[in-house]
C-alpha positions as CSV (number, residue, x, y, z in Angstrom):
1,M,-23.8,8.7,3.8
2,H,-20.9,8.6,6.6
3,P,-19.4,5.5,7.6
4,F,-20.8,6.1,10.8
5,L,-24.1,7.4,10.0
6,L,-25.5,3.9,9.8
7,P,-29.0,2.9,8.4
8,A,-31.6,3.4,11.0
9,R,-33.1,0.6,9.7
10,L,-30.6,-1.8,11.3
11,G,-31.0,0.7,14.7
12,W,-27.9,2.2,14.5
13,T,-27.0,6.2,15.0
14,M,-24.3,8.6,14.8
15,L,-20.8,6.5,15.3
16,G,-18.3,9.0,14.2
17,A,-15.9,8.3,11.6
18,A,-14.9,4.9,13.0
19,A,-16.4,2.6,10.7
20,L,-14.3,4.0,8.1
21,W,-15.4,2.5,5.3
22,L,-18.4,1.5,6.3
23,P,-21.3,3.2,4.5
24,A,-25.1,1.6,3.9
25,C,-23.7,-1.3,2.3
26,T,-27.4,-1.6,0.6
27,A,-25.9,-2.2,-2.9
28,T,-22.7,-3.0,-4.7
29,K,-21.9,0.1,-6.6
30,H,-18.9,-1.3,-8.6
31,S,-18.2,-4.5,-10.5
32,A,-15.4,-3.0,-13.0
33,A,-12.7,-5.6,-13.5
34,T,-9.1,-3.8,-12.4
35,V,-6.1,-4.3,-14.0
36,P,-3.6,-3.7,-11.3
37,H,-0.9,-1.0,-11.4
38,P,2.7,-1.9,-11.1
39,P,4.2,-0.6,-7.9
40,A,6.4,2.4,-7.8
41,D,8.3,0.9,-5.3
42,A,7.9,-2.9,-4.6
43,A,9.1,-3.0,-1.1
44,L,7.0,-0.2,0.1
45,Y,3.8,-1.7,-1.8
46,R,4.2,-4.8,0.3
47,T,4.8,-3.0,3.6
48,I,2.2,-1.2,3.0
49,A,-0.1,-3.7,1.7
50,R,0.9,-5.8,4.8
51,Q,-0.6,-2.9,7.4
52,D,-3.7,-2.8,5.3
53,S,-4.4,-6.3,5.7
54,L,-3.4,-6.5,9.6
55,L,-5.7,-3.1,10.0
56,F,-8.8,-4.9,8.2
57,V,-8.1,-8.6,10.2
58,A,-8.5,-6.5,13.4
59,F,-11.6,-5.0,11.3
60,N,-13.3,-8.2,10.7
61,R,-12.2,-9.6,14.2
62,H,-14.5,-6.3,15.7
63,D,-11.4,-5.6,17.2
64,A,-11.0,-1.9,18.3
65,T,-8.5,-1.7,20.3
66,A,-6.5,-3.5,17.6
67,M,-7.5,-1.1,14.9
68,Q,-6.2,1.8,17.3
69,A,-3.0,1.2,17.3
70,F,-2.6,2.1,13.3
71,F,-4.4,5.2,13.4
72,A,-2.2,8.6,14.4
73,D,-3.6,10.7,17.2
74,D,-3.7,13.9,14.8
75,L,-6.4,11.5,12.8
76,E,-8.2,13.4,10.3
77,F,-11.1,11.2,8.3
78,Y,-12.9,12.9,5.8
79,H,-15.9,10.9,4.2
80,D,-17.9,12.7,1.3
81,R,-21.3,12.5,2.6
82,G,-20.5,12.7,6.5
83,G,-17.6,14.9,6.5
84,L,-15.0,15.3,8.8
85,Q,-13.7,13.3,12.0
86,S,-11.3,13.0,14.5
87,F,-9.1,10.3,15.7
88,Q,-11.1,10.0,18.8
89,Q,-14.7,10.1,16.8
90,T,-13.0,7.4,15.0
91,M,-12.2,5.0,17.7
92,D,-15.7,5.9,19.6
93,G,-17.1,5.0,15.9
94,F,-15.7,1.9,15.6
95,R,-16.7,0.7,19.1
96,G,-20.2,1.5,18.5
97,L,-20.2,0.0,15.0
98,F,-18.8,-3.5,16.4
99,E,-21.3,-3.3,19.4
100,N,-24.0,-2.8,17.2
101,N,-23.2,-5.6,14.8
102,K,-21.9,-8.5,17.0
103,T,-24.1,-10.8,15.2
104,T,-24.4,-9.7,11.3
105,G,-21.4,-10.7,10.0
106,L,-20.0,-7.4,9.7
107,N,-16.7,-7.6,7.1
108,R,-14.5,-5.8,4.7
109,Q,-12.4,-7.2,1.8
110,L,-10.0,-5.6,-0.8
111,V,-11.3,-5.7,-4.0
112,P,-8.3,-7.7,-5.7
113,G,-6.2,-5.5,-8.4
114,T,-7.4,-2.2,-6.9
115,L,-4.3,-1.6,-4.1
116,E,-2.1,1.6,-5.2
117,V,0.7,2.2,-2.9
118,Y,2.9,5.5,-3.8
119,P,5.8,6.7,-1.5
120,I,5.5,10.4,-0.2
121,K,9.2,12.0,0.0
122,G,9.9,12.6,3.7
123,Y,6.6,11.5,4.9
124,G,5.6,8.0,4.2
125,A,3.0,6.9,1.8
126,V,-0.4,7.1,0.0
127,E,-2.5,4.2,-0.4
128,T,-6.0,3.9,-2.5
129,Y,-8.0,1.0,-3.2
130,Q,-11.8,0.1,-3.3
131,H,-12.9,-2.3,-0.7
132,R,-16.3,-4.5,-0.1
133,F,-18.2,-4.2,3.2
134,C,-21.0,-7.0,3.8
135,H,-23.1,-7.7,6.8
136,Q,-26.0,-10.0,6.9
137,E,-29.7,-8.1,6.8
138,N,-32.8,-10.4,6.9
139,G,-31.1,-13.5,6.2
140,K,-29.4,-12.1,3.1
141,D,-26.0,-10.4,2.4
142,D,-25.9,-6.8,2.2
143,C,-23.0,-5.4,0.5
144,G,-21.4,-2.4,-0.9
145,T,-18.1,-1.6,-2.5
146,F,-16.5,2.1,-2.1
147,K,-13.5,3.9,-2.7
148,N,-10.6,4.9,-0.1
149,L,-7.5,6.9,0.0
150,M,-4.9,6.7,3.1
151,M,-1.9,8.5,4.0
152,W,0.6,6.8,6.1
153,R,3.4,8.1,8.0
154,L,6.4,6.6,8.8
155,R,7.9,8.3,12.1
156,D,10.6,6.2,14.3
157,G,10.0,3.2,12.4
158,Q,6.6,3.0,12.8
159,W,4.0,3.3,10.0
160,K,0.6,5.1,11.4
161,I,-2.3,6.6,9.6
162,T,-2.8,9.9,9.5
163,R,-5.5,11.0,7.1
164,V,-8.5,8.9,5.4
165,V,-10.5,9.9,2.5
166,S,-13.5,7.8,2.0
167,Y,-15.8,8.3,-1.2
168,D,-18.0,7.5,-4.2
169,H,-20.6,6.4,-1.7
């Protein structure tokens, strides 16, 4: 399911690619313990880990405006079940997702030990990880763990996400 093709049982509709990482969240698929991989470049790892953290602080606050600043205008978001979405579709999807989840406690947590960051010469970095999304449904936690890859471009001193690949749903 595309992250913004949210479950009909919750009254959601196609919200675009913006939920970036929120598939149906109906079951926890992954529980394997992960051994941290040593970073190829410790300073780059810290930089991208901080950017990721700030992005998801905004996500967990349901602040689409703050999130928008992390994405390049030429963003391409690929989802294994939902296909390709553009920057505008992604931003519209976040707004719709947050509007439809005002009271569900929708949140994202990085799975400890899964974050990896590698330099891309002349471009920026690639980040891979697993993350867990949860919300309340019928008084119970409804969670799922999924894989993600983001391409970060460094241009004029600013890091922006240009590609997202969300998979293993």
